[in-house]
C-alpha positions in Angstrom: 14.2 12.5 2.4 14.2 8.9 1.2 17.7 8.3 2.5 16.7 9.7 5.9 13.7 7.3 6.1 15.9 4.4 5.0 18.5 5.3 7.6 15.9 5.4 10.4 14.5 2.0 9.3 18.0 0.5 9.3 18.8 1.9 12.8 15.4 0.7 14.0 16.3 -2.8 12.6 19.6 -2.6 14.5 17.9 -1.8 17.8 15.3 -4.5 17.1 18.0 -7.1 16.5 19.7 -6.1 19.7 16.5 -6.3 21.7 15.8 -9.8 20.2 19.2 -11.1 21.1 19.0 -9.8 24.7 15.5 -11.2 25.1 16.8 -14.6 23.9 19.6 -14.4 26.5 17.1 -13.5 29.3 14.8 -16.4 28.3 17.8 -18.8 28.4 18.8 -17.4 31.9 15.2 -17.6 33.2 14.8 -21.2 31.9 18.1 -22.2 33.7 16.9 -20.6 36.9 13.5 -22.3 36.7 15.1 -25.7 36.0 17.5 -25.2 38.9 14.8 -24.4 41.4 12.5 -27.2 40.2 15.3 -29.8 40.3 16.3 -28.7 43.8 12.8 -29.0 44.9 12.5 -32.4 43.2 15.4 -33.7 45.1 14.0 -32.4 48.4 10.6 -33.8 47.7 12.0 -37.3 46.8 14.2 -37.4 49.9 12.0 -35.9 52.5 8.4 -36.2 51.5 8.8 -39.3 49.3 6.3 -37.8 46.8 5.4 -40.2 43.9 7.1 -39.1 40.7 4.0 -38.5 38.6 2.5 -36.2 41.2 5.8 -34.5 41.8 6.4 -33.9 38.0 2.9 -32.4 37.7 3.4 -30.2 40.7 6.8 -28.9 39.4 5.3 -28.2 36.0 2.6 -26.1 37.5 5.0 -24.0 39.6 7.8 -23.1 37.2 8.2 -20.9 34.1 6.7 -21.7 30.7 9.8 -23.5 29.1 10.7 -25.6 32.2 7.0 -26.3 32.8 6.8 -27.9 29.3 9.5 -30.5 30.4 7.8 -31.4 33.7 4.3 -31.5 32.3 5.3 -33.6 29.4 7.0 -36.0 31.7 4.0 -36.1 34.1 1.7 -36.9 31.2 4.1 -39.6 30.0 4.2 -41.3 33.4 0.4 -41.1 33.8 -0.2 -42.4 30.2 2.2 -45.3 30.5 4.6 -43.9 27.9 8.4 -44.2 28.1 9.5 -41.5 30.5 13.1 -41.4 29.2 12.0 -40.8 25.6 9.5 -38.0 26.4 12.0 -36.4 28.9 14.8 -36.5 26.3 12.7 -34.9 23.6 11.3 -32.2 25.9 14.8 -31.4 27.4 16.3 -31.0 23.9 13.6 -28.5 23.0 14.6 -26.2 25.9 16.4 -22.9 25.1 19.6 -23.9 26.9 23.1 -24.8 25.8 23.8 -28.2 24.1 25.8 -29.4 27.1 23.1 -28.6 29.6 20.4 -30.0 27.3 22.3 -33.2 26.9 22.9 -33.6 30.6 19.2 -32.9 31.3 18.2 -35.3 28.6 20.3 -38.1 30.2 18.5 -37.5 33.5 15.3 -39.0 32.0 17.0 -42.4 31.9 18.0 -42.1 35.6 14.5 -41.3 36.9 13.9 -45.0 37.5 15.2 -46.7 40.6 15.4 -45.9 44.2 15.5 -42.5 45.7 19.2 -42.4 46.2 20.0 -43.1 42.5 17.5 -40.5 41.4 18.8 -37.8 43.8 22.4 -38.5 42.8 21.5 -38.1 39.1 19.5 -34.9 39.8 22.3 -33.5 41.9 24.8 -33.9 39.1 22.5 -32.1 36.7 22.0 -29.3 39.3 25.7 -28.8 39.6 26.1 -28.5 35.8 23.2 -26.1 35.5 24.4 -24.0 38.5 27.9 -23.8 36.9 26.3 -22.6 33.6 24.1 -20.1 35.3 27.1 -18.7 37.2 29.1 -18.4 34.0 26.2 -16.7 32.3 25.8 -14.2 35.2 29.5 -13.5 35.1 29.5 -12.8 31.4 26.2 -11.0 31.1 27.6 -7.5 30.9 30.3 -8.4 28.3 27.7 -10.3 26.2 25.4 -7.3 26.3 28.1 -5.0 25.2 29.2 -7.4 22.5 25.6 -7.8 21.1 25.0 -4.0 21.3 28.3 -3.3 19.5 27.6 -5.8 16.7 24.0 -4.9 16.0 24.4 -1.1 16.3 27.7 -0.8 14.5 26.3 -3.0 11.7 23.3 -0.8 11.4 25.6 2.3 11.4 27.7 0.9 8.7 24.7 0.2 6.5 23.5 3.8 7.1 26.9 5.1 6.0 26.8 3.0 2.9 23.3 4.2 2.2 24.3 7.9 2.4 
């Protein structure tokens, strides 16, 4: 009876590990999607509406998901408080649950948010291209990643159950 209870706990742990890994991947994907939408909107607002950056950053922070909102709201707070936008942007970008390459590219964008609208829009467009490429790759590999995570977690749990018995 004790071995059966232990086996159930191990299997439940395997399913929990799989669920956590898949939730982390969904969070990364959602964050990338939110950033893409917000940066596209940012570029449009700068070009067409000529919205001031502090107002735009605050508005973007209100309208996107939790992780991406943290970046834009921290940047809005920095511009309103007179802090260095590049430093705050870099720290907030590096804290996001995205790949290192995307995080580094997004962090460098903070330095380019000064200047005229053309410079800002060009810098934002480069980051949009990188994030779009990463999102497409993630979408392309989502099924294979899910199968790989499932196989790893569940076969590991099954191996532990076999060793227990």
